[in-house]
C-alpha positions in Angstrom: 0.0 0.0 0.0 2.9 2.4 0.8 4.2 2.0 -2.7 0.8 2.5 -4.4 -0.2 5.7 -2.7 2.5 8.0 -4.1 1.8 6.8 -7.6 -1.9 7.4 -7.2 -1.2 10.9 -5.8 1.1 11.7 -8.8 -1.5 10.6 -11.3 -4.2 12.7 -9.7 -1.9 15.7 -9.6 -0.9 15.2 -13.3 -4.6 15.1 -14.2 -5.4 18.3 -12.4 -2.4 20.0 -13.9 -3.4 19.1 -17.5 -7.0 20.2 -16.8 -5.8 23.5 -15.4 -3.6 24.0 -18.5 -6.5 23.2 -20.8 -8.8 25.6 -19.0 -6.2 28.3 -19.2 -5.9 27.9 -22.9 -9.7 28.1 -23.4 -9.9 31.2 -21.1 -7.3 32.9 -23.2 -9.3 32.5 -26.3 -6.6 30.6 -28.1 -8.0 28.6 -31.1 -5.3 26.1 -31.6 -5.8 23.6 -28.7 -4.3 20.5 -30.3 -1.5 20.3 -27.8 -3.7 20.6 -24.6 -5.4 17.3 -23.8 -5.1 14.5 -26.4 -8.6 13.8 -27.8 -9.5 10.1 -28.0 -12.6 7.9 -28.5 -13.9 4.7 -27.0 -16.0 2.3 -29.2 -18.3 -0.5 -28.3 -21.1 -2.5 -30.0 -24.5 -3.8 -29.0 -26.1 -6.7 -31.0 -29.8 -6.4 -31.8 -31.0 -9.2 -34.1 -29.3 -8.5 -37.5 -28.4 -5.0 -36.5 -25.3 -3.9 -34.6 -25.4 -0.5 -32.8 -21.9 0.9 -32.9 -21.5 3.6 -30.2 -18.6 5.7 -29.0 -17.7 8.4 -26.5 -14.8 10.8 -26.1 -13.1 12.9 -23.5 -14.4 16.3 -24.6 -15.3 18.7 -21.8 -18.7 20.4 -21.5 -17.0 23.7 -22.4 -15.6 22.3 -25.6 -18.9 20.9 -26.7 -20.6 24.2 -26.0 -18.0 26.3 -27.7 -17.3 24.2 -30.8 -19.3 22.2 -33.3 -18.5 18.5 -32.8 -18.7 16.0 -35.7 -17.6 12.4 -36.2 -16.2 10.6 -39.2 -17.1 6.9 -39.4 -15.5 4.5 -41.9 -16.5 0.8 -41.9 -16.1 -2.2 -44.2 -17.7 -5.6 -44.0 -15.5 -8.7 -43.9 -14.8 -10.2 -47.4 -15.7 -7.0 -49.2 -13.5 -4.2 -50.6 -15.9 -1.3 -50.6 -15.6 1.1 -47.6 -18.5 3.2 -46.4 -17.7 6.7 -45.1 -20.2 8.9 -43.2 -20.0 12.2 -41.3 -22.2 12.1 -38.3 -23.3 14.4 -35.4 -24.6 11.5 -33.2 -22.4 9.2 -31.2 -23.8 6.0 -32.7 -24.5 4.2 -35.9 -26.9 1.3 -36.7 -25.1 -1.1 -39.0 -27.2 -3.8 -40.7 -25.2 -7.0 -40.9 -27.4 -8.8 -43.5 -25.4 -11.9 -44.3 -22.0 -10.5 -43.4 -20.0 -12.1 -40.6 -18.6 -8.8 -39.2 -16.9 -5.6 -40.0 -14.0 -3.3 -39.3 -14.7 0.3 -38.3 -12.8 3.4 -37.2 -14.0 6.7 -35.8 -12.4 10.2 -35.7 -13.8 13.2 -33.7 -13.4 16.7 -35.1 -14.1 20.1 -33.5 -15.0 23.0 -35.8 -15.3 26.8 -35.1 -19.0 27.7 -35.1 -18.4 30.9 -36.9 -16.0 29.9 -39.6 -16.3 26.1 -39.7 -12.5 25.9 -39.5 -11.3 22.7 -38.0 -9.9 23.4 -34.5 -9.1 20.0 -33.1 -9.4 16.3 -34.2 -8.6 13.0 -32.6 -6.6 10.1 -34.1 -8.5 7.2 -35.6 -10.0 4.7 -33.1 -10.4 1.3 -34.6 -12.9 -1.4 -33.8 -13.6 -4.9 -35.1 -16.9 -6.7 -34.7 -17.1 -10.4 -35.3 -20.6 -11.8 -35.8 -21.7 -15.4 -35.2 -21.0 -17.8 -38.1 -23.0 -17.3 -41.2 -23.9 -20.6 -42.9 -25.6 -19.3 -46.1 -24.3 -17.2 -49.0 -25.4 -15.9 -52.5 -28.9 -15.0 -51.4 -30.9 -13.7 -54.3 -34.6 -12.8 -54.5 -36.8 -11.8 -57.5 -40.5 -10.9 -58.1 -41.9 -12.1 -61.4 -45.4 -12.4 -63.0 -46.7 -9.6 -60.7 -47.5 -12.0 -57.8 -44.6 -14.6 -57.7 -41.8 -14.3 -55.2 -38.7 -16.5 -55.4 -35.6 -16.6 -53.2 -32.5 -18.9 -53.5 -29.3 -19.3 -51.5 -26.3 -21.6 -51.1 -25.3 -23.4 -47.9 -21.6 -23.1 -47.1 -19.4 -26.2 -47.0 -18.5 -25.6 -43.3 -22.1 -25.6 -42.2 -23.0 -28.3 -39.6 -24.7 -31.4 -41.1 -27.7 -31.3 -38.8 -28.9 -27.8 -39.6 -31.9 -26.8 -41.8 -32.8 -23.4 -43.2 -36.3 -22.0 -42.9 -37.6 -18.6 -44.2 -40.5 -16.2 -43.8 -41.0 -12.6 -44.8 -42.8 -9.6 -43.4 -44.6 -7.2 -45.7 -47.2 -4.5 -44.9 -47.3 -5.6 -41.3 -48.0 -9.3 -42.0 -45.8 -12.3 -41.7 -45.9 -15.0 -44.3 -44.2 -18.4 -44.1 -42.6 -20.1 -47.1 -45.2 -21.9 -49.3 -42.8 -24.3 -51.1 -39.1 -25.0 -50.4 -36.5 -25.9 -53.0 -34.2 -28.7 -51.8 -30.8 -29.9 -52.9 -29.5 -33.5 -53.1 -29.0 -33.6 -49.4 -32.6 -32.5 -48.8 -31.4 -29.1 -47.4 -33.6 -26.1 -48.2 -31.8 -23.9 -50.7 -34.7 -21.8 -51.9 -38.4 -20.8 -51.5 -41.2 -20.3 -54.0 -44.3 -18.2 -53.2 -47.2 -17.1 -55.4 -50.4 -15.1 -55.4 -48.8 -12.4 -53.2 -49.9 -8.8 -53.4 -47.0 -6.3 -53.2 -47.1 -2.7 -52.3 -44.2 -1.2 -54.3 -43.2 1.4 -51.7 -43.2 -0.9 -48.7 -40.2 -3.0 -48.0 -40.1 -6.8 -47.9 -38.2 -8.0 -44.8 -36.9 -11.5 -45.3 -36.1 -13.6 -42.2 -33.9 -16.7 -42.6 -33.6 -18.9 -39.6 -31.1 -21.7 -39.0 -32.3 -24.6 -36.8 -30.5 -27.6 -35.5 -32.6 -30.6 -36.4 -30.7 -32.9 -33.9 -31.8 -31.1 -30.8 -34.6 -29.0 -32.2 -33.1 -25.7 -31.0 -33.5 -22.5 -32.9 -30.2 -21.1 -34.1 -29.2 -18.0 -35.9 -31.4 -15.6 -37.8 -30.5 -13.5 -40.7 -32.5 -10.6 -42.1 -32.4 -8.8 -45.4 -34.8 -6.0 -46.7 -35.8 -5.5 -50.3 -37.8 -2.8 -52.0 -40.2 -4.7 -54.3 -39.6 -2.7 -57.5 -35.8 -3.1 -57.3 -36.1 -6.9 -57.5 -38.9 -7.2 -60.0 -38.1 -9.1 -63.2 -40.5 -7.9 -65.8 -42.0 -10.0 -68.5 -40.8 -9.2 -72.1 -42.5 -6.3 -73.9 -45.9 -7.2 -75.5 -47.7 -6.4 -78.8 -44.5 -6.3 -80.9 -45.0 -5.4 -84.5 -42.8 -4.6 -87.5 -43.6 -2.2 -90.3 -41.6 -1.1 -93.4 -41.4 2.7 -94.0 -39.2 4.3 -96.7 -36.4 1.7 -96.7 -36.6 1.6 -92.9 -37.8 -1.0 -90.4 -39.9 0.4 -87.6 -40.5 -1.8 -84.5 -43.3 -1.1 -82.1 -44.1 -2.6 -78.7 -45.9 -2.0 -75.4 -44.5 -2.3 -71.9 -45.5 -5.4 -69.8 -47.5 -5.2 -66.6 -45.6 -4.1 -63.5 -46.2 -3.9 -59.7 -44.9 -0.3 -59.7 -45.3 2.8 -61.8 -46.2 2.1 -65.4 -45.3 5.6 -66.7 -43.4 5.5 -70.0 -40.3 7.2 -68.6 -39.8 4.4 -66.0 -38.8 1.8 -68.6 -35.5 1.2 -70.4 -35.6 -1.1 -73.4 -33.0 -2.9 -75.5 -33.5 -3.8 -79.1 -31.6 -6.7 -80.7 -31.6 -7.1 -84.5 -29.8 -10.1 -86.1 -26.1 -9.3 -86.7 -26.4 -5.8 -85.3 -25.3 -4.2 -82.0 -27.8 -4.1 -79.1 -29.2 -0.6 -78.6 -30.8 1.1 -75.6 -34.2 2.8 -76.2 -36.4 4.8 -74.0 -39.3 5.1 -76.4 -41.8 2.4 -77.3 -40.5 2.1 -80.9 -37.2 1.9 -82.8 -36.5 2.8 -86.4 -33.7 0.9 -88.2 -32.6 2.0 -91.7 -31.3 -0.5 -94.2 -30.0 -0.4 -97.8 -30.3 -3.9 -98.9 -32.8 -6.7 -97.8 -31.0 -9.2 -95.7 -31.4 -13.0 -96.2 -32.6 -13.4 -92.6 -33.4 -10.8 -90.0 -35.2 -11.0 -86.7 -35.9 -8.4 -84.0 -36.2 -8.9 -80.2 -36.9 -6.5 -77.3 -36.3 -6.7 -73.6 -37.0 -4.3 -70.7 -36.3 -3.3 -67.1 -37.1 -0.4 -64.8 -34.4 2.3 -64.9 -35.5 5.9 -64.5 -38.1 5.9 -61.7 -36.2 3.3 -59.6 -32.9 1.5 -60.0 -33.3 -2.1 -61.1 -30.6 -4.3 -62.5 -32.7 -7.2 -63.6 -33.5 -7.4 -67.3 -36.5 -9.3 -68.6 -36.1 -12.2 -71.0 -35.9 -11.4 -74.7 -39.2 -11.4 -76.5 -40.0 -14.0 -79.1 -38.2 -13.1 -82.4 -40.2 -11.2 -85.0 -38.9 -12.0 -88.5 -38.5 -9.2 -90.9 -36.9 -11.1 -93.8 -36.2 -14.7 -94.5 -35.6 -17.0 -97.5 -39.3 -17.0 -98.5 -40.1 -13.3 -98.1 -39.2 -10.3 -100.1 -39.3 -6.6 -99.6 -42.9 -5.5 -99.8 -41.9 -2.1 -101.3 -40.0 -3.8 -104.1 -42.8 -6.2 -104.7 -45.4 -3.4 -104.9 -43.2 -1.4 -107.2 -42.6 -4.4 -109.5 -46.3 -5.1 -109.6 -47.2 -1.5 -110.4 -44.6 -1.4 -113.2 -46.0 -4.7 -114.6 -49.5 -3.4 -114.6 -48.5 -0.2 -116.3 -46.6 -2.2 -118.9 -49.4 -4.6 -119.6 -51.9 -1.7 -119.8 -49.8 0.1 -122.3 -49.3 -3.1 -124.3 -53.0 -3.7 -124.5 -53.8 -0.1 -125.6 -51.1 -0.4 -128.3 -52.4 -3.7 -129.5 -56.0 -2.4 -129.7 -54.9 0.6 -131.6 -52.6 -1.5 -133.9 -55.3 -4.0 -134.8 -58.3 -1.6 -134.5 -60.1 -3.8 -132.0 -62.4 -1.0 -130.9 -63.4 -0.2 -134.4 -64.4 -3.8 -135.1 -66.5 -3.9 -132.0 -68.2 -0.6 -132.8 -69.0 -1.7 -136.5 -70.6 -4.9 -135.3 -72.8 -3.1 -132.8 -73.9 -0.6 -135.5 -74.9 -3.4 -137.9 -77.0 -5.2 -135.3 -78.8 -2.0 -134.5 -79.5 -1.4 -138.2 -80.9 -4.9 -138.6 -83.2 -4.6 -135.6 -84.5 -1.3 -136.9 -85.5 -2.9 -140.2 
């Protein structure tokens, strides 16, 4: 005890000395306070289902927080990813959704700014934190909505997953919970997907998918994973409908209509791609495409596909429409055929007129008619 007491007293005296020095600097109105007390942060995490609440505190005094604007820079990156997320916050916490990630690395820096000029006055060093989540046994989760009311999700089970586990899923939408209607199984009879149909989606309300891992050996409920989707972002549209082709002045004009959708059906919401045989695929925002040609091709077919692009970001293209044939071995250009037919008719008409004049066909017919009338008169 005799050895500990002097050390404790020295630590207390050093603390009060630093505090007095810092207060003196503040009272003097000096802006550069970087060398007073070293600013630092403390980080901790709280698990809440699939969310982690990352919190932190610092050693700022009440006088500092009153006199300056305090902001925090947070950078975090999930395990097995390369993309960092950077945010500037005014709160001392951040809710991070794990989804199917097994953890993350994070670091926080505190900064003080002058309220009048927004000049930086003081900042801390980076304080790093690593959060390791419980093991995640599934990967490559993918969900799509198709045919307006069908919902399909698939996933893979990792090789290191215990043999006795089984995967179950449900989802919450518009305040209601729905269990999976039909599971997709692999060769080991493990659930690797779920099919659901006749579901009514509200485009602006999220779908919250819940995946639960259970141990079949002891019947215990294991881990749960959560992932949220906005319906319109995972909708796979059907191909465009009512596709027709017309020929106009040595140009092919393709017309179509957009397919039904669970979200907005405004024209500006759709992005189309047109594919014509042996030609480059082109992006189109209108409901038609005009393609000029100089020489009829031996075989030519047009196809169209669609996705949502403008109103909401969607990366899923529809399938290509059935091909509409413009030319093949048995068809010819309608314009050329019409022109040839017209020329033939004009030629035959002219030939007949020439022949009649040459052999006086009309005069013979007129003479015969006059003789018959004269005979009847007598």
